[in-house]
C-alpha positions, -999 to +999 in steps of 0.1 A: -070-424-831-071-416-795-058-443-772-083-453-746-069-458-711-098-466-688-093-462-650-111-470-618-148-472-623-145-475-661-123-506-656-149-519-631-176-514-657-155-533-683-149-562-660-185-563-649-196-564-686-171-592-692-185-611-662-220-606-677-208-620-710-192-650-693-224-657-674-244-657-706-220-682-720-223-702-688-185-698-682-191-693-645-155-696-632-145-668-656-175-648-646-165-651-609-130-639-618-143-609-638-169-598-611-141-600-584-119-578-606-148-554-611-153-551-574-116-546-568-114-518-593-146-500-582-137-468-563-154-456-531-177-434-552-189-464-573-227-463-571-241-485-542-268-500-564-242-511-590-221-526-563-251-545-549-258-558-585-222-568-589-223-588-556-255-605-567-241-615-601-209-627-583-230-647-558-251-663-585-220-672-605-204-687-573-235-709-568-229-723-603-193-733-594-203-747-561-189-720-538-221-717-517-204-702-487-189-672-505-221-669-526-242-666-495-218-640-480-219-619-512-257-621-515-260-610-479-236-581-485-257-572-516-288-570-495-270-547-470-257-523-497-290-522-516-308-514-484-285-485-477-291-473-513-328-477-508-333-495-541-364-517-536-360-538-568-324-545-560-332-553-523-360-576-533-340-595-560-310-598-536-332-612-508-349-635-533-316-649-546-304-653-510-336-672-501-333-695-530-297-703-521-307-710-485-335-733-497-311-752-519-288-756-489-316-770-468-317-739-445-355-736-448-360-713-418-335-688-432-349-692-467-384-685-454-372-653-436-353-640-467-383-647-490-408-631-467-386-600-464-384-600-502-422-603-504-426-574-479-404-551-501-421-562-533-456-555-519-446-521-506-429-512-539-457-528-560-433-551-577-460-576-587-440-598-610-413-603-584-440-609-558-453-638-579-418-653-583-411-652-546-445-665-538-436-695-559-402-697-542-418-697-508-440-725-521-409-745-528-397-740-493-430-751-478-430-782-501-395-790-489-408-787-453-436-811-460-464-784-458-480-794-491-513-777-485-496-743-480-472-750-508-501-756-532-518-724-520-486-705-528-482-721-562-519-712-570-513-676-559-481-674-579-500-686-610-527-660-604-501-633-603-482-646-634-515-645-653-523-610-640-489-597-652-492-618-684-459-636-678-461-670-695-428-682-683-437-676-646-471-692-652-454-723-666-431-726-636-461-724-612-480-750-632-450-774-632-446-769-594-484-776-590-481-808-611-451-821-592-469-815-559-500-833-572-478-862-583-463-864-548-495-861-529-519-879-553-544-852-545-558-840-578-590-824-565 
């Protein structure tokens, strides 16, 4: 048998795959370690889109272990790299994840900017399912800001998109957000 001795980008791919496995198992500290190793092993010719995806996965894992500062830094870097690579889906998903993190941190103005940028990319690239998700996310920001009327409009639009693309999970999330807002406002009309 031939001995396999992976180098450079092959090792980066192995570490990234290991990080993905740890994330699936919800072993986020191990995922963070593997994604950092993958980024460290990736050479200069490592594809930018792959680098952006690694940074997003690292950022999402860092959120789970409470490292919100580094998570935000890595998600911003992911947006920059994906933009240079001109990969609309990766740009939109990176902006979306960044916006959700900013919302969770209470940085509503920044969250709104990131989510609106994501929506702009999604509309231009016709990423309808992603548009529905980020419309819902923007609704959460508006709800947190106390703009319940606009939040409900966004949840309704998100549900409409989810039904159009036949995504039951996204439809369920929109319905739950509507119900929670109804419960807060008492406005069931």
